[in-house]
VEXDREN-2710 file (C-alpha; in Angstrom, 1 decimal):
% VEXDREN-2710
k/r/px/py/pz
1/UNK/-15.6/54.0/9.1
2/UNK/-12.2/52.5/9.6
3/UNK/-11.1/53.5/6.2
4/UNK/-11.9/57.2/6.9
5/UNK/-10.1/57.0/10.4
6/UNK/-6.8/55.6/8.6
7/UNK/-6.9/58.3/6.0
8/UNK/-7.3/61.0/8.7
9/UNK/-4.0/59.6/10.4
10/UNK/-2.1/59.6/7.3
11/UNK/-3.1/63.2/6.5
12/UNK/-1.9/64.3/9.9
13/UNK/1.4/62.6/9.6
14/UNK/2.2/64.3/6.3
15/UNK/1.2/67.5/7.7
16/UNK/3.8/67.1/10.6
17/UNK/6.6/66.1/8.3
18/UNK/5.9/69.2/6.1
19/UNK/6.1/71.5/9.1
20/UNK/9.5/70.1/10.7
21/UNK/11.2/68.7/7.4
22/UNK/12.3/65.6/9.4
23/UNK/11.2/62.1/9.7
24/UNK/10.1/60.9/13.0
25/UNK/12.3/58.2/14.4
26/UNK/10.8/54.8/14.4
27/UNK/10.7/52.9/17.7
28/UNK/12.8/55.4/19.6
29/UNK/11.8/57.0/22.7
30/UNK/12.5/60.9/23.3
31/UNK/15.7/61.5/25.3
32/UNK/15.5/63.0/28.8
33/UNK/17.1/66.5/29.3
34/UNK/20.9/66.2/29.8
35/UNK/21.0/62.6/28.8
36/UNK/23.8/63.4/26.0
37/UNK/26.3/64.8/28.5
38/UNK/29.7/63.0/29.0
39/UNK/29.6/61.0/32.2
40/UNK/32.7/61.0/34.3
41/UNK/34.7/57.8/34.3
42/UNK/36.3/56.1/37.3
43/UNK/39.9/55.7/35.8
44/UNK/42.8/56.3/38.2
45/UNK/45.5/58.8/36.8
46/UNK/48.9/58.8/38.5
47/UNK/49.8/62.4/39.0
48/UNK/53.2/63.7/37.6
49/UNK/55.6/64.9/40.2
50/UNK/58.0/67.5/38.6
51/UNK/61.6/66.3/39.0
52/UNK/63.9/68.5/41.1
53/UNK/67.6/68.3/40.5
54/UNK/69.5/67.9/43.7
55/UNK/72.9/69.3/43.0
56/UNK/74.2/68.2/46.4
57/UNK/73.0/64.5/46.1
58/UNK/75.9/63.5/43.8
59/UNK/78.5/64.6/46.3
60/UNK/77.5/65.7/49.6
61/UNK/81.1/66.0/50.9
62/UNK/82.6/69.4/50.9
63/UNK/85.0/70.2/47.9
64/UNK/88.4/71.5/48.4
65/UNK/88.6/75.0/47.0
66/UNK/91.9/76.6/46.0
67/UNK/92.3/79.9/48.0
68/UNK/95.6/80.9/46.2
69/UNK/95.8/83.7/43.8
70/UNK/98.8/85.0/42.0
71/UNK/99.3/88.8/41.7
72/UNK/100.2/89.9/38.2
73/UNK/101.3/93.3/36.7
74/UNK/99.0/96.2/36.8
75/UNK/97.0/94.7/39.8
76/UNK/95.6/91.8/37.9
77/UNK/95.0/88.4/39.6
78/UNK/94.8/84.9/38.3
79/UNK/94.8/81.4/39.9
80/UNK/98.1/79.8/39.5
81/UNK/98.5/76.4/37.6
82/UNK/99.8/73.3/39.3
83/UNK/103.3/74.3/37.8
84/UNK/104.7/77.7/36.8
85/UNK/107.8/78.5/34.7
86/UNK/109.4/81.9/35.6
87/UNK/112.7/83.4/34.8
88/UNK/115.1/83.8/37.6
89/UNK/115.3/87.5/38.8
90/UNK/111.5/87.7/38.5
91/UNK/109.4/88.6/41.7
92/UNK/106.5/86.5/42.9
93/UNK/103.5/87.6/44.9
94/UNK/101.1/85.0/46.1
95/UNK/97.8/85.7/48.1
96/UNK/95.6/83.2/50.0
97/UNK/92.2/84.4/51.1
98/UNK/91.5/84.0/54.8
99/UNK/92.1/85.8/58.2
100/UNK/94.6/83.2/59.4
101/UNK/96.9/81.6/56.7
102/UNK/99.7/79.1/57.1
103/UNK/102.5/79.0/54.4
104/UNK/105.1/76.4/53.3
105/UNK/107.8/77.2/50.8
106/UNK/111.3/75.7/49.7
107/UNK/113.5/75.0/52.8
108/UNK/116.4/76.7/51.2
109/UNK/114.8/80.1/51.8
110/UNK/114.6/79.3/55.5
111/UNK/118.1/78.1/56.0
112/UNK/119.8/81.5/56.2
113/UNK/116.7/83.4/57.0
114/UNK/116.6/84.9/53.6
115/UNK/115.4/88.5/53.4
116/UNK/114.2/88.2/50.0
117/UNK/111.0/86.4/51.0
118/UNK/108.2/88.0/53.1
119/UNK/105.1/86.6/54.6
120/UNK/102.5/88.9/55.9
121/UNK/99.0/88.5/57.3
122/UNK/96.4/91.1/56.3
123/UNK/92.9/91.3/57.4
124/UNK/91.3/89.2/54.7
125/UNK/94.3/87.4/53.2
126/UNK/97.8/86.1/53.6
127/UNK/100.5/87.4/51.4
128/UNK/103.9/85.8/50.3
129/UNK/106.3/87.9/48.2
130/UNK/109.6/86.7/46.9
131/UNK/112.0/89.2/45.1
132/UNK/115.2/88.6/43.1
133/UNK/114.3/84.9/42.6
134/UNK/117.2/82.3/41.7
135/UNK/117.2/78.9/40.4
136/UNK/117.7/77.6/44.0
137/UNK/114.3/78.9/44.8
138/UNK/112.6/76.3/42.6
139/UNK/110.0/74.3/44.7
140/UNK/106.5/74.2/45.9
141/UNK/104.8/77.2/47.5
142/UNK/101.6/76.3/49.2
143/UNK/99.1/77.8/51.8
144/UNK/96.2/76.7/53.9
145/UNK/93.5/78.2/56.1
146/UNK/93.8/77.8/59.9
147/UNK/91.0/76.8/62.3
148/UNK/91.9/78.2/65.7
149/UNK/90.5/77.8/69.1
150/UNK/92.5/80.1/71.3
151/UNK/96.1/79.4/70.7
152/UNK/95.7/76.1/69.2
153/UNK/95.3/76.0/65.3
154/UNK/94.7/73.1/62.9
155/UNK/94.9/73.0/59.1
156/UNK/91.6/73.4/57.1
157/UNK/91.9/70.8/54.6
158/UNK/89.0/72.3/52.7
159/UNK/90.9/75.6/52.1
160/UNK/94.2/75.0/50.5
161/UNK/96.3/76.2/47.6
162/UNK/99.7/75.3/46.0
163/UNK/101.8/75.8/42.9
164/UNK/105.3/74.4/42.0
165/UNK/107.5/77.1/40.6
166/UNK/110.5/76.5/38.1
167/UNK/112.9/79.4/38.3
168/UNK/114.9/79.0/35.1
169/UNK/118.5/80.4/35.1
170/UNK/120.9/80.5/32.2
171/UNK/123.4/77.7/32.7
172/UNK/121.4/76.0/35.5
173/UNK/119.5/72.9/34.6
174/UNK/119.6/71.5/38.1
175/UNK/118.6/73.2/41.3
176/UNK/121.9/74.1/42.8
177/UNK/123.3/72.1/45.8
178/UNK/125.3/73.7/48.6
179/UNK/127.9/70.9/48.2
180/UNK/129.6/69.0/45.5
181/UNK/129.0/65.5/47.1
182/UNK/126.2/64.3/49.2
183/UNK/125.2/61.1/51.1
184/UNK/121.8/59.3/50.6
185/UNK/121.1/56.4/53.1
186/UNK/119.2/53.5/51.8
187/UNK/116.9/52.2/54.5
188/UNK/115.1/48.9/53.9
189/UNK/111.8/50.0/55.7
190/UNK/111.4/53.4/53.8
191/UNK/111.9/55.3/50.5
192/UNK/115.0/56.9/49.6
193/UNK/115.4/60.0/47.4
194/UNK/118.3/61.2/45.1
195/UNK/117.3/64.8/45.0
196/UNK/118.1/65.6/41.3
197/UNK/115.6/68.4/40.7
198/UNK/115.6/70.6/37.6
199/UNK/114.8/74.2/36.9
200/UNK/113.2/73.6/33.4
201/UNK/109.8/71.7/33.3
202/UNK/110.5/70.1/29.9
203/UNK/114.1/68.8/30.8
204/UNK/114.7/65.0/30.5
205/UNK/116.5/63.6/33.5
206/UNK/118.2/60.3/33.7
207/UNK/120.2/58.5/36.6
208/UNK/123.5/57.0/36.1
209/UNK/125.9/54.9/38.1
210/UNK/129.5/55.9/38.2
211/UNK/131.1/52.5/38.4
212/UNK/130.4/50.3/36.6
213/UNK/129.3/53.1/34.3
214/UNK/125.6/52.6/33.1
215/UNK/122.3/54.3/33.1
216/UNK/119.9/53.2/35.9
217/UNK/116.3/53.0/34.5
218/UNK/113.4/54.5/36.3
219/UNK/111.1/51.6/35.6
220/UNK/108.3/52.7/37.8
221/UNK/108.5/49.6/39.9
222/UNK/111.8/49.9/42.0
223/UNK/112.7/53.5/41.0
224/UNK/110.5/56.3/39.7
225/UNK/111.3/60.1/38.8
226/UNK/109.1/62.8/40.6
227/UNK/109.9/66.2/39.1
228/UNK/109.3/67.6/42.7
229/UNK/111.7/65.3/44.6
230/UNK/114.0/63.6/42.2
231/UNK/114.6/59.8/41.8
232/UNK/112.7/57.8/44.4
233/UNK/113.9/54.3/45.4
234/UNK/110.6/52.6/46.5
235/UNK/112.2/49.6/48.0
236/UNK/115.9/50.2/48.7
237/UNK/118.2/47.1/48.6
238/UNK/122.0/46.7/49.3
239/UNK/122.6/46.2/45.5
240/UNK/121.5/49.8/45.1
241/UNK/124.4/51.3/46.9
242/UNK/127.2/53.0/45.1
243/UNK/127.9/56.4/43.6
244/UNK/125.3/57.9/41.3
245/UNK/124.8/61.2/39.4
246/UNK/121.9/62.7/37.2
247/UNK/122.0/64.0/33.7
248/UNK/119.6/66.6/32.4
249/UNK/119.0/67.6/28.8
250/UNK/116.9/70.6/27.7
251/UNK/116.9/73.0/24.8
252/UNK/120.1/71.5/23.2
253/UNK/121.9/71.7/26.5
254/UNK/123.0/69.1/29.0
255/UNK/124.3/69.2/32.6
256/UNK/125.5/66.6/35.2
257/UNK/124.5/67.0/38.7
258/UNK/126.7/66.6/41.8
259/UNK/127.5/63.1/42.8
260/UNK/125.5/61.0/45.5
261/UNK/127.0/58.3/47.6
262/UNK/124.3/55.7/48.4
263/UNK/124.9/53.9/51.6
264/UNK/122.8/50.8/52.7
265/UNK/121.7/50.9/56.4
266/UNK/121.5/47.7/58.4
267/UNK/120.1/49.0/61.6
268/UNK/116.3/49.2/61.7
269/UNK/114.7/52.4/63.0
270/UNK/113.6/52.7/66.5
271/UNK/114.9/53.9/69.9
272/UNK/118.6/53.8/70.3
273/UNK/120.3/50.5/70.7
274/UNK/122.6/51.5/73.7
275/UNK/125.3/49.8/75.8
276/UNK/127.3/51.0/78.8
277/UNK/130.7/50.0/79.9
278/UNK/133.1/51.4/82.7
279/UNK/136.9/51.3/82.4
280/UNK/136.8/49.5/85.8
281/UNK/134.0/48.7/88.2
282/UNK/136.2/48.9/91.2
283/UNK/138.4/51.9/91.6
284/UNK/141.0/52.9/94.2
285/UNK/141.1/56.3/95.8
286/UNK/142.8/58.9/93.5
287/UNK/142.6/56.9/90.4
288/UNK/140.7/58.1/87.3
289/UNK/137.6/56.2/85.8
290/UNK/135.8/56.6/82.5
291/UNK/132.2/55.2/81.7
292/UNK/131.4/54.7/78.0
293/UNK/127.8/54.9/76.6
294/UNK/127.5/53.6/73.0
295/UNK/124.7/53.7/70.5
296/UNK/124.5/51.9/67.0
297/UNK/121.9/53.5/64.9
298/UNK/120.9/54.9/61.6
299/UNK/123.5/57.1/59.8
300/UNK/121.4/60.1/59.5
301/UNK/119.8/60.0/62.9
302/UNK/121.3/62.0/65.7
303/UNK/121.5/60.7/69.3
304/UNK/121.5/63.0/72.4
305/UNK/123.1/61.8/75.8
306/UNK/122.3/62.7/79.3
307/UNK/124.1/61.5/82.4
308/UNK/123.2/61.0/86.1
309/UNK/126.1/60.2/88.3
310/UNK/126.8/59.9/92.1
311/UNK/128.8/63.2/92.7
312/UNK/126.2/65.2/90.7
313/UNK/124.4/66.7/93.8
314/UNK/127.8/67.8/95.3
315/UNK/128.7/69.4/91.8
316/UNK/131.6/67.0/91.4
317/UNK/133.6/68.1/88.4
318/UNK/133.5/65.6/85.6
319/UNK/134.4/65.7/81.8
320/UNK/131.7/64.6/79.2
321/UNK/132.6/64.1/75.6
322/UNK/130.2/63.2/72.8
323/UNK/131.4/61.8/69.4
324/UNK/130.0/59.9/66.4
325/UNK/131.3/58.3/63.2
326/UNK/130.0/56.2/60.4
327/UNK/131.3/52.6/60.3
328/UNK/130.9/49.7/57.7
329/UNK/129.7/46.3/59.1
330/UNK/130.3/44.0/56.0
331/UNK/128.3/43.7/52.7
332/UNK/128.4/47.5/52.5
333/UNK/126.1/48.0/55.5
334/UNK/126.7/51.3/57.1
335/UNK/125.6/52.4/60.6
336/UNK/126.4/55.4/62.9
337/UNK/128.4/54.9/66.0
338/UNK/127.6/57.5/68.8
339/UNK/129.4/57.6/72.0
340/UNK/129.4/59.6/75.1
341/UNK/132.2/59.2/77.7
342/UNK/132.0/60.6/81.2
343/UNK/135.4/60.8/83.1
344/UNK/136.1/61.2/86.7
345/UNK/139.5/62.2/88.0
346/UNK/140.9/61.5/91.4
347/UNK/138.2/59.1/92.5
348/UNK/136.7/59.7/95.9
349/UNK/134.1/58.0/98.0
350/UNK/131.3/60.3/96.9
351/UNK/132.0/59.0/93.2
352/UNK/131.0/55.5/94.1
353/UNK/127.5/54.4/92.9
354/UNK/125.3/54.2/89.8
355/UNK/126.3/55.9/86.5
356/UNK/123.1/56.2/84.4
357/UNK/123.2/57.1/80.7
358/UNK/120.1/57.9/78.6
359/UNK/120.4/58.0/74.9
360/UNK/117.6/59.7/72.9
361/UNK/116.5/60.0/69.2
362/UNK/113.3/60.9/67.5
363/UNK/112.0/57.4/67.9
364/UNK/112.5/57.3/71.7
365/UNK/114.9/56.9/74.4
366/UNK/117.0/54.0/76.1
367/UNK/118.4/54.2/79.6
368/UNK/121.3/52.0/80.8
369/UNK/123.4/51.9/84.0
370/UNK/126.5/50.4/85.6
371/UNK/128.0/50.6/89.1
372/UNK/131.5/51.8/90.0
373/UNK/132.6/50.9/93.5
374/UNK/135.2/52.2/95.8
375/UNK/138.0/49.7/96.4
END
């Protein structure tokens, strides 16, 4: 009986294989529906944040923009270079964008209120025009926007423009000077400039001493050459004084500048150093008396005097005379002697009292006084 049962099971197994064409897996349970699907994992993925370029992050400070344009022929415009070389006689028109524009140009053009230069303010731009240019016009032309509150204006440092123009003229390598001889004061506490400026950008310029004759090197330490200023003495000393001149060479030509007398100044800058002295402090009736106010100062610094005297309220007639001259005080030191003298004739009782002198320069003022009594 058992044998027949086994044979029956084998026949059933063969019948199933013939129908499906597959062998039944051994010792493997049937899979549940959906069991082969990929299960989600718990991995943490860092999200990618797109990079955004911040153009202002590198430099958040406002950049200075040039507002100057040069007007060319046929209405064309271009931004002028830092330096321009033009032939003397050419006209120049510069424009700077803005409703309020300030201008600066070579002081020579202002000296005689030259009609060749014109400055106008239009609705959207300022305009500077120079016609019939000469080599003497060589220099810096600059403009700037103005920030105004009512009648008070200040320079807008973010809106400026400038160009240095060389006006080349045949036979003129140096910018012409109004005189044949000039004085340069050497102050120990500030730079001094020998103003040898040329009209040709490519010119080679050297500085020379007249006696003893030799070239003075611009070594970059004590003396430097600046094409916009000339030879600059960075730290003037007494040994630098003497007579000097400049030599320029360009295009196979050479030229010598005017001569410059370098004078060393012993007096430091500051308010006037003032003294006062009366010809007599006790005066008899009918005599004349003079009071002298004296200032020793820098040679190129002007001094103004004012007086207060006893007879001023009564409109007492007096004579006031101001004079100045240069004096040498040993070792080549040069100072300016400025004096003011007040003279009272036919002295009376109303002339007795304090004589007060006030001397003033750009650095300040000094007041001194003395008394004149009636004897």
